[in-house]
C-alpha positions, -999 to +999 in steps of 0.1 A: +179-212-343+159-244-345+180-276-341+148-297-348+112-292-353+082-315-357+054-302-379+017-318-375+032-351-362+005-379-360+015-414-348-008-444-336+005-478-326-027-496-328-046-476-304-055-440-299-032-416-313-002-409-293+006-377-313-022-359-327-010-334-353+016-325-328+042-296-333+073-286-315+104-264-321+137-273-305+163-247-300+201-251-297+211-254-260+176-260-245+171-287-219+138-299-224+121-317-197+093-340-214+065-349-190+032-367-192+014-397-179+023-433-181+018-446-217+011-410-231+036-414-256+072-398-241+093-427-252+077-432-284+083-393-290+122-397-283+123-430-306+107-405-333+134-380-329+159-405-328+148-421-362+137-453-347+103-448-357+085-428-386+054-407-382+024-418-398+018-382-411+037-348-407+075-341-407+104-340-386+133-318-398+168-314-384+194-290-390+218-305-416+244-326-398+227-328-366+239-360-348+213-377-324+219-401-295+194-419-273+196-433-237+168-459-239+148-466-208+153-501-203+187-516-196+195-546-221+208-577-205+221-593-235+251-570-245+281-588-248+319-580-238+334-557-214+325-522-204+352-507-228+335-527-256+299-513-249+312-477-245+334-479-276+303-492-297+288-457-292+315-445-316+302-469-343+311-445-372+347-444-358+351-479-352+338-488-390+365-463-401+393-476-381+385-514-390+380-505-426+416-486-427+433-518-409+417-540-436+431-516-465+466-513-451+466-553-446+454-559-482+482-537-493+509-552-472+499-586-484+498-574-520+533-560-518+546-592-501+529-613-527+543-595-554+579-596-538+576-635-534+563-641-568+591-621-584+619-639-562+601-674-570+603-666-608+639-658-608+650-686-585+629-711-608+643-695-640+607-694-652+600-669-680+572-647-689+563-636-723+562-596-728+525-595-733+518-616-704+539-596-679+527-562-691+489-576-686+497-589-653+516-558-642+490-532-654+463-551-635+480-553-604+488-515-608+455-504-612+443-526-581+471-513-562+460-477-571+427-483-560+434-496-525+457-464-522+431-439-533+405-458-509+430-456-480+437-422-487+401-413-483+395-433-453+426-417-436+412-385-444+380-390-427+397-405-396+417-372-393+385-350-399+362-367-377+390-372-347+387-411-350+424-416-346+419-402-311+388-425-303+405-450-280+419-419-258+383-406-260+368-438-247+394-439-219+385-403-209+349-414-207+354-442-185+373-423-160+347-395-163+317-420-156+341-437-131+339-471-150+359-501-149+367-508-187+377-544-178+346-556-161+321-577-180+289-557-188+267-586-178+280-590-144+271-552-135+242-541-114+213-521-129+228-490-119+261-493-131+248-506-165+231-474-166+262-454-164+279-474-191+250-468-214+249-430-207+286-431-215+282-451-248+254-426-258+279-396-252+305-412-272+288-402-304+292-365-293+255-357-302+243-324-309+207-337-296+208-361-267+176-379-256+174-394-222+145-417-213+145-421-175+183-416-171+180-416-133+166-450-132+184-476-110+210-445-100+220-442-064+216-405-048+254-394-051+252-406-088+220-387-096+237-355-082+268-364-101+245-366-134+229-334-129+262-318-127+275-333-157+245-323-179+245-289-166+281-286-180+273-301-213+270-276-243+243-299-258+205-297-266+187-321-243+153-337-241+147-359-211+118-377-197+119-383-159+094-387-130+124-373-106+108-340-095+140-326-081+158-337-113+134-318-135+134-286-113+171-283-115+178-291-151+150-282-173+151-250-191+115-255-206+088-281-196+070-298-227+037-319-215+025-347-240-013-348-233-039-368-252-016-366-282-010-330-279+024-310-271+022-281-247+052-260-242+057-241-209+088-217-206+093-220-171+107-240-142+089-273-132+074-259-102+059-229-120+046-254-149+027-272-122+010-238-112+001-232-148-011-264-155-037-264-128-049-232-140-050-246-174-071-278-162-095-257-144-101-236-176-105-266-196-129-285-171-151-250-170-151-250-208-164-287-209-190-281-183-206-251-205-202-272-236-219-302-221-246-280-210-250-265-242-253-299-258-279-312-234-301-281-242-297-288-279-306-324-274-337-318-255-347-295-281-342-320-308-362-345-289-392-321-292-391-329-330-417-310-351-398-275-347-367-289-357-379-303-391-386-270-401-367-255-431-356-225-410-342-248-382-317-268-405-288-247-394-296-253-357-297-291-365-265-289-383-248-271-354-261-300-328-243-326-353-212-305-350-216-306-311-221-342-312-187-345-333-169-326-308-181-345-279-175-378-294-139-368-304-130-354-269-104-371-250-107-372-214-079-370-188-067-402-171-078-407-137-057-423-108-053-459-103-071-475-072-046-492-051-053-516-022-027-537-006-043-572+004-029-583+036-022-619+043-033-640+074-013-626+105+020-639+106+047-642+136+063-611+150+096-619+132+095-612+096+131-623+084+162-628+103+198-632+089+227-645+109+265-638+103+257-640+067+286-636+040+282-635+001+307-628-024+309-626-064+344-638-070+368-614-051+339-589-048+326-592-013+292-581-007+282-591+027+306-602+056+291-615+090+261-597+085+235-599+110+199-581+110+163-591+121+130-574+104+099-572+126+062-571+115+055-534+111+091-526+102+097-502+071+132-507+060+151-486+034+182-501+022+206-473+007+240-478-010+261-468-041+254-484-075+269-520-075+273-522-038+249-551-034+214-538-025+197-561-049+218-591-038+210-585+000+172-586-009+176-617-029+194-632+000+167-623+025+139-636+001+158-669-003+166-664-040+203-666-033+218-689-009+245-671+015+280-686+012+281-685+051+256-680+077+217-682+075+187-666+066+152-673+081+117-661+071+091-659+098+061-682+104+036-675+079+054-649+060+042-644+026+062-620+002+053-597-027+084-585-046+086-557-069+116-565-089+132-532-105+140-551-139+105-563-140+117-598-148+085-614-137+065-601-165+066-624-197+066-597-227+045-619-252+017-629-226-014-607-226-018-582-196-048-600-182-027-634-183+001-619-167-020-609-137-045-639-138-020-666-153-048-675-179-078-675-155-108-651-156-108-644-119-085-630-091-090-629-055-086-591-043-095-579-005-107-615-001-133-610-027-135-628-063-130-603-088-132-606-127-095-598-139-108-572-167-125-551-141-098-552-120-071-540-144-095-513-154-090-498-120-054-497-129-063-475-158-057-503-186-077-500-215-098-530-230-072-532-257-044-533-236-058-557-213-062-582-242-030-570-257+007-582-251+030-570-225+056-557-249+033-531-260+032-512-225+055-483-219+079-487-187+055-468-165+025-491-176+046-522-169+051-509-134+017-504-129+009-540-141+034-552-116+018-534-088-017-550-101+002-584-102+013-579-067-018-563-051-041-593-059-017-617-041-017-620-001+013-599+010 
């Protein structure tokens, strides 16, 4: 049975159609892996299903009563409060019901206390009240009292039917399940730990349809395995976007590809999908070659002129016009970016050295008496669980943080290019062009001056994107932009 369905849905966010009369049926219990190139519209599709966007045309229909929850791709850095507060905010409806219940109960208590104090004060003061005034006030108070009682009863019934009375216990269970410290401040957590908090929040809704946008981003290896096991046990319908092939292979019961506005469904594993997709692309390429050959022949015929103007050839002319229209509307597949790392002038043998470095966040010790040396040509991988201090270590080695004990020394002539996992180096309001060239028209790449537009086109950015703001780019496109920014700087 279909839990949700898209019918002939189209949507554009100012450029080419991200969805072009796309249709999809989502069945209960499926785990759909949504794949596609960066900027294809995967996040946009999830936001449509979550009700955060509306299509330009077409319909999205859910089974009545369907609850939808979305884990966003980006990790917000401005959520206030503790981990408990953030996780509990996932049950917004429960929180609002509980808040309303306590407000009504408090008003009833105050009304009772006020009536009692008023009666006692009147008796003590010997104040007399006329029969008419007394009856009117009593009737008015009685109606208000009954209205409060009726609303309190309705709220209580909803609390019982939705299980909101047990909400605090459910939050505690979620914290334990996701191995989270409810008292920790959310803002102080690492990106990976924040990701786990946001996943716990998304599940607090008890959704029928769970939408996950890059759920493995920022997670350590053990947590990814834990997440796979958790999602396999859930009796939920899941649509997820990821570039983690192992995660796709293990979790997806169906692959849906978003390609040039179309949704293509593959009821198979990810490995099998790759094989079938290659066959489809080869068939598409062959069909295009035949089409282009026919179009070229007809264009040559029309250029000969005289015979084409004869009445009996008008049908052939109309057919050529249709061929031209189809060729104009064809959307080519995106190519691959050209990556070239620009090397700086030769530095010394030592890249960076740390001597007896110690660093803590309050009582949380990140490093103690840590020493290392990185030599030119080394490729060093830093592993560790979420929150263990991997990013902190990088920032210490780069000089962005100062060690509390010990010292860090960069080698002679070393120039650093740093890819930040949260892309903090990108100003969302600047244009893509200015984000790379800092307002200039030229950049230096591989020792040569290049126009920034031509350089960015090699990273597969369209002219509209190049002159548009960074905030309109998808997460994958922002990563590509950050690489473009780094690769035109000596490193």
